[in-house]
C-alpha positions as CSV (number, residue, x, y, z in Angstrom):
1,M,102.2,83.7,120.8
2,A,99.7,84.8,123.4
3,T,98.3,82.3,125.8
4,Y,94.6,81.7,125.1
5,A,93.5,83.1,128.5
6,C,95.7,86.2,128.0
7,F,95.1,86.8,124.3
8,D,92.8,89.8,124.7
9,E,94.9,91.4,127.3
10,F,98.1,91.1,125.2
11,L,96.2,92.4,122.1
12,T,95.0,95.4,124.1
13,N,98.6,96.1,125.3
14,V,100.0,95.9,121.8
15,K,97.3,98.2,120.4
16,E,97.9,100.7,123.1
17,R,101.7,100.6,122.5
18,S,101.4,101.1,118.8
19,K,98.4,103.4,118.6
20,D,100.3,106.5,117.5
21,R,102.2,104.7,114.7
22,A,99.0,102.9,113.6
23,L,97.1,106.2,113.3
24,S,100.0,108.2,111.7
25,T,99.8,109.3,108.1
26,P,100.9,107.1,106.5
27,P,100.5,104.3,109.1
28,T,103.8,102.6,110.0
29,H,102.3,99.9,112.3
30,Y,99.7,97.3,111.4
31,L,98.3,94.4,113.5
32,M,97.0,91.1,112.1
33,T,95.5,88.4,114.3
34,T,94.7,84.7,113.9
35,S,92.8,82.7,116.5
36,D,95.9,82.4,118.6
37,E,98.5,84.9,117.4
38,V,99.1,88.6,117.1
39,V,101.3,89.6,114.2
40,A,102.8,93.1,114.1
41,I,103.8,94.6,110.8
42,V,106.1,97.5,111.3
43,L,107.5,99.8,108.6
44,R,110.9,101.3,109.6
45,T,113.7,103.0,107.9
46,Q,117.1,101.3,107.9
47,S,118.4,103.8,110.4
48,E,115.5,103.1,112.8
49,L,115.7,99.3,112.6
50,S,118.2,98.5,115.3
51,E,117.1,100.8,118.0
52,S,113.4,100.2,117.3
53,S,113.9,96.4,117.3
54,T,115.7,96.6,120.7
55,R,112.9,98.7,122.2
56,G,110.3,96.1,120.9
57,V,112.2,93.2,122.4
58,N,112.5,95.0,125.7
59,W,108.7,95.7,125.7
60,L,108.0,92.1,124.9
61,D,110.0,91.1,127.9
62,T,107.5,93.0,130.0
63,Q,104.7,90.9,128.4
64,R,106.4,87.5,128.8
65,H,103.9,86.4,131.4
66,L,101.1,86.6,128.8
67,L,102.9,84.6,126.1
68,L,103.5,81.0,125.3
69,E,106.9,79.9,124.0
70,Y,107.2,78.6,120.5
71,N,110.4,76.7,121.3
72,E,113.7,77.0,123.2
73,E,115.4,79.0,120.4
74,D,112.7,81.4,119.3
75,R,111.1,81.7,122.8
76,H,108.1,84.0,122.6
77,S,108.4,85.7,119.2
78,I,109.7,84.9,115.8
79,P,111.1,88.0,114.2
80,M,110.9,88.4,110.4
81,T,112.4,91.0,108.2
82,G,111.5,91.6,104.6
83,N,111.3,94.2,101.9
84,L,108.2,96.3,101.2
85,V,106.9,95.4,97.8
86,E,106.0,98.6,95.9
87,Y,103.6,98.6,93.0
């Protein structure tokens, strides 16, 4: 969760980091925002998941000064994994 004062800076940083994947065909990275959160939706193959997740966490560590902690366990982000629903 981004701090209110740093929300725009964090969003700009996330957009810059994910721009290539967001503009790829098909896109593999989407961003959703609420008034105080940035939610990244990333599509990965199973073989990409571990390495890509590690890179993402390492990048978030560089952004820690812009983020609020959710709680002691989750810290600055709450990862979620799920299946893509196909129609």
